[in-house]
N, C-alpha and C positions, 0 to 999 in steps of 0.2 A: 578506519571506514575510508571507502574510495569516495571521490569527488560525485560520482553519479549518483550512489547512496545518498550523499549527503544534501545533494541538490534536490533528490526526490523526496526526502524526507522534510527538508523545509518547504518544499511546494506544498506536500499532503498535511503540514501541521498547520499551515496558513490558511487551507483549503476547510479543514476540520475545524477551526477556530473561527472560520467565517459560516460555517453549517450550510456549506454549499454543496450537497449531496450528488448533484447532477455533475458539476465541473470535478468533483471527486473521482467518480467513476469514469468520465471522460478521459481524465489525467492519468488515471491507473490504464485505461485501454490505449492512450498515447505509448504508454510504456511497454507495450505487448506483454503484459501481463495476462496470464491464463485466468478465466472467470474463478476458478475455484481459489486461486490465491488473492484475488481481489476480494472477494467476500471474506476471507480470513483476515486478511490486514483492516477490512472496514470494521468487523467486528471487533479486534485486538485494540485497534486505536479508538474506536467510539467508548470502548470501557474504561480509557485511562480518565481519571479525575482533570489533570493538568496536562495537556497535550502539547509538549514540547519536542523539538527537533532531534534531541539526543534518545528519546524514548522511541519515537517513530523511527528513526535508524536501527535500533535492535531488533524491532518488530519487523522491519523490512528483512534484515539480515536472517532473522530466525523463522521467517514464514516465506521466503523468496523463491521457494521451490514448490513447484505442483505436484500434487499427490494422485493427479490422474496420469495415465500411461499416456505417453504422446502419440503411441501408434496406435490410439482408438480411431477406427474408420465410421465417419457418418454417413 
């Protein structure tokens, strides 16, 4: 893992363990994560029985890309 993913995973694991939903989404937004990725990460991490940094790192690595086409115009 690179150091950025390790930092993000550690921070997210701490926030999830605190149950701080607002700051979880604010942190993911500060990471410039697309909304669909935020929702998938939140769902995957929330479903873990024991939230730890290594599991969160794996989830970030596997779900880190948006499935929405980047050229969508709103």
